N, C-alpha and C positions, 0 to 999 in steps of 0.2 A: 486677417483682420477680425474684429469683431468690436464693435465699439459701442455703448451705451451709455446714456443721458440719463440721468436719475434729477428731476427738481426738487423741493421740499421746502418747510419753511422754519428750520434750524440747521444753520451754518455752525455754529458751535457747537453743534451733536457730531454733524459729519467731520470737523475738524478733528473733535475730540476721536471718534473712534481709527482715524489713521493716525493719529499722534500715539494711541495706547500700543497698534500694532509696533510700531515702531520701538515701545518701551519692552514688550514682549521680544523682541529682536523678530519677527514675524512681518518689517519691512522695511524701508529706507527710504528716507526723505532725495528724490533725485535733482531735484529743482525747484526753486523760487524767483517764479519769474514777474518781474515790478517790484520787489522789494528791495529795501535797501543795504541789505544786509549780505552774505554766504549763508548760505542753507545752513552748515554747520552749527553758525551762531545763534541763528534764530532759537529763541524761548516759544514757549505754546504762546503767553498773553502777546507779545510782538508781533505775532502770526495772526492773531483774533482780532488785534486793536487795525489792525492795516486792513480788515475787509469792514469791521464797523463803522471806520470812518467815511466808507463808501453808503452801509446801510444808512447812517444819517442821513444824508444826501435825500432821501427817497424813504421815509417812515412809512408809509400809504402801501409801499409795496410789502405784499405777505410772505410772495415764493420770491424769495431772492437765493435761496443756496441752488450751488451746481454740481455734481457727484458725479462723475465722469470717469469709466471703464475703461480702458484698451485692451484685448485680450488678444495674444499669441498661440500658434499652434505648440502643441509640445513638441520639444527636439528644436526649434528655433532658438541658435546663439546668437542671440541679442547682446552685446557688449550695452556698460555704463553711457557711453557717448551717441552709440544708436538711439539707445530707447530714449536719450534725453533731443535727440535731433525728432525721431518722431513724433513727440509729444508735441513741442513747440512746433512742427509745421501745421500738425491736426486742429488745434487751438487755434493757430493764424487762420485756417481757413475756414475753420467754423464761427470767426469772425471775434474770438477773444483773444489778440494778439492786445488791446491796448487794458486789457484786465488784468490784476494781478492774479497768482492761480498756485497751487502747490503740488508738485506729480510726485507720486509715490512707488516705489517697485514692492510688491506684497510678493511674500514668499510663502503662501500657506496655501496653495494650491496647487497641482502637478503642474500647469500652462504658465510661460509667463506673463504678468500683468500690470499693469499702471491704474491708480487711482489719482483723480486729479482734483480740487477741491479750488473751487474757485465762486464768483459771484456774477449776476449780471445786471448790476447795477453799474450803471457809468461813474468817472470823476466829474461828468454835469450831473448827477442826480438823473437822467432818463436809465431807462433799461434796455438792453438786448430784448430782441421781441424772444420767446424760447418755443411759439408755436411752429409745430410742424418743422423743425431746426434739425430732429432725427432724418425726414427723407430728404428735404431741400438743402440742406447742409451737410449734414455726418454723413450720409452715404456716399455721396460724389468726392468727398475727404478721402474716407476712407476706401476706394478703388483708387484715386491717385495714387495714396499712400502705400498701397502694396503692391504696385507696379513702378513706384520711383527706391522703393528699398527691397523691393523683392521678395516681399513676405509673403504665406500662404494666403491666398484667396479665401476668404468665407465661405465661397459657393460652393470651390472646392472642397473645403473644409466639411462641409456638411456631409455632402455625400462620400469620406473617407474616415471622419475622424469618430463615429462608433464601432465601426467594424476593429483594428487594430489593440480599443481597450477594453475587448471582453474578455475574458469572462470577466467579472469587477474584482472574485476575490484569484487571485495568485497562487498558487498550492506549491508545495514544493513537489519534485518530479518525484515518482514512483516508477520502479523499472517494472514493467510487465503489466501496469495497468491501463497504457494507452501508447500508440503509435509514436517510438522512439525519438524520429524526427522532429514531428510533429509537436510532442514535449518541449522538447528541446528550444526548438524554434520560438515556441512564446514566450516561453521564462528571457532568452536572449532577446530576444526584440523587448521586449516591457523592459528590461533594467538595463541594458547599451543607453535605448534614447533617453531614459524618465530619471535615470540617476549621477550625480557627478561625481568622477571618478579621473583621476589622473595617471592610472598605472597598471598594469595588468593585473598586479597584486591586488588592489584597491578594488577591481570590479572582481575577481576571483571571492573575495571575502564575501560580496554581495550575494554571486552566482551561488556559491557554495550553501547560504541559508533555501536555499531553492534546490537543494540537492545534484547541481549544476558546476559542471568545473570545463574551464579557459583549458587548453593543453598544448605549447608550442613542441611537446615531444623531448626527448634527451638533447642534452647540451652541445652533441656531437655527432645529434642524427640530421640527415639530410635533409626531414621537414625542419630543424629548428635552422638550421644554414641558410633553406630559402624563405625565412620567412615564414612559413606554413602554422597554420590555427585550427585546430579542431577543437569540437564541446561534444563532454560524457557526460551522462546519467549517475550521480554517484550514491553508493548504497548506504544502510543506515551504519555502517562500518566507516565511511568515507572511501571506500573503495571504487575504480572504474569499473562499470560494469555495459552490456549493451556493447554495440557496435558506436564508436565515436561516430562526428556528422563533421561533414566541413563547412568550416565559416563559411565559405565559398556558394553553400549550396543554402544559405538560410537566407530567406529576406533580408533587405537590407544591408547584406553581406559586411558584415563584422568581423573582416578581417583584420592581424594585426594591422599594413598600412590605412586600412582606414579607421581602425581603433586610435591609432598614433595621432593622427588628426582630430580627432573628439578628444583625446589628452589635454594637447594643447588649446582647444577652445572651453575646455570645462575649467582651463587653469583659471582663466580671465572672472570665473564669477565664484572663484574660494573664498574672497575675504568674507563677503556677506552670511555665508553658510556656515563658516567657521566661527563669527561671534556669535551668532546663534545659539549654535550647538553646544562653545564657552558657556554660555548665561544658563541654559539646561546642566551642565554637568555642575555649576559652580550652586546651583541651588538644591542639587542632589547631594554633594559635600557637607553643605552649609548645615541639614539637617542636623538636629539635637543627637549628640554624641552616644551611645559609641555606636558608628557606622560598621557592619562589615558587608563582606566581598556581596554576599548574597541580597543583602538589603540592599544595596547601591544599583544592583542589575536591577530590582525590583521595581525603585523608586522610579530609572532610568526606561524600562519597558513599557510606564504608563506613560510617559514623551514619545513612544514610540520606537525610542532611538536602542539598539539593540548593542548591546557589549561582547567583542569577541576575544578573547584572553587568548591570544598564541602559548603553545606552548610545545616543549622540545619532546623529545621520545621517551628520557628519561623523567618528562613531570614537571623540570622546570617552567616558568613564565619567564619568556623575555621581549615581551610586546603585547599592546592592545588596540586595537580597530572600532572605532563606532561608528555605528552604521542610522542615519537619521531617516527613519521610513519616512517622517513624517514631510521632511524636507528634499529629501531624496538625495541625501550627499553621503558620502565616504570617509571619514580620515583616521590614519592612523596616532594615537597619542601623541607620538611626540614631534607632529606636525604643530598641533595644539598649542604644543609649548610644553616645559618642562614641568609643569609640577602636573602633567597631564599624559605623562609617560607611566607604562607600566610599573618599573621600577618606585616610582612617586607615591603613585597612587593605591599601590600593595602594602607601601610601607604605612601609608597612611589607614587604609580598611586593616590591617593587620595592629596598629594599635587599636584602634574602635573594636578588635575584635579579643584582645588582650585585656581590655577593661571590661565588658564584658563575659567573658568568660570567670575573671576575676568577681565581679558581680553576681555570676550564679556559683560560685563555688560559696561565697559566702552566706547568700540565701541555703545552699543545700545543706552547710554542715548547721546552719542554726536547725535545721526542718530534719538533722539525722538522717539524709538521702543522697546516695550513690550519687556521683556526680552525670548529669544526663552523656551521652555521647552524640557533638552534631554530628547532621544528616551532610552526606556529602553533596557539595554542589554540583549540578548537571552541568555538563558542556555550555559553556556559552554559543560556542557554534550549532550548537544544536536546533536543525533547519525546523523555521518556524512558519507559518499561515501568515500573508501580511497581504494586507486589507487596503486595495485600491479604489478609491470612490471614482469609479469612472462616469457609471451616470452623472452625477452632482458636477463634475467635469465637462462633461459633453453640456448637460443643460446650460449650465453657464455660458458656456461658451455660444452654445445657439441660441440662448433668448432672444427675444426682439427687444429694440432697445425703447427705453422704458420713459415716461413721465409722469412727475405725480409724486405728490408727499413723502419726502422720504429720512427717516432715520434710522441707524443701523441697529439691529436686533438686540445685538449685547446694552443697548443704551436705552432700549426702551420697559418703561416699566407699567403693569399694571394694578389699578387696585382691584383688589379680592372683592368682592359682595360678602357683605356679614348674613350668614342664612339666619333668619328666624326661626329660634325652638320652637314647635309650635306645643302650645299645655296640653297636657291631660285634663 
């Protein structure tokens, strides 16, 4: 675990930053400590007023905002209740148990992390000393919590974090371009540890975007009966090529039995990923009509969400899967709700296509031109390169604790100097 403490003079700005993340579906409020209401019932004004009442007790104090982030290693399975306990334990150990504070879980990075908003102004108007709080209180608290909750130690993470995250761009596998086992291992390791999936089919949907597939063998084969699993590279036609690699031969051992444990862990974190994805889909679907299938796919690609329509050998679409590369989660449309199933989406998108076709026909007739033929939509399952911002993640995790004025970048406004035009 890595803890960072940042102090500043704009508590309202820090609170607004985290609340904005919640409104975007990129965060959720986990805990409201020493507030009179439950977290889900609190409004922004009520949260801010709770802090402002304390600030009024000591108006001469300029640096009164405290913004803390607790960062955990990628792949750590931390359920909601455990994160709440960790945050409460940490705040108690650094001397903020008597203070009101809000704990947010953010989903905008590959590693799990919390943001905590509080103030160092106490109820009696005195302030909590923040000088050297990182070295004297936060560091001992971090080490104790790592041991108590079995977390990845910051020291160990410094030694190993950068290695598995390279290269920063995870490219689709190309048979013959590099050694098969190394290529498969790199892709499988990254996808299995960093994505939220709850079945082998969902995992395969992600793997296949990188030209790799997990295979249990034919249903009646000995490998299938014994729970075996191999990984293979796919060619451009989606056919397996080269020698398959046993799951047990890959670092981390992504065998079927280990994946099934991961399926269960991932189910505990589905709700927040699900709501964030649905918000993105709704934004795309509510764009001005007509909305055609290719336009829908393009809008989601801008959000780093890949749409995979599943088709039968006869070309009939029978399902849809959404891969949220930003939040590293994969969902079948039907799991999100009836309105997001392949049938419902295609009906809605086909109405947009008909409306667009009618408009085009009217324009063509008025211009006395023959109707243009719509280009075929490329297969949504076509492998694409996915950018993993590893250096940023590692840098963020390993950055030293900071103290100083803080205002989120999104809230900073800088006046532009007016340039004086020289007279000729």
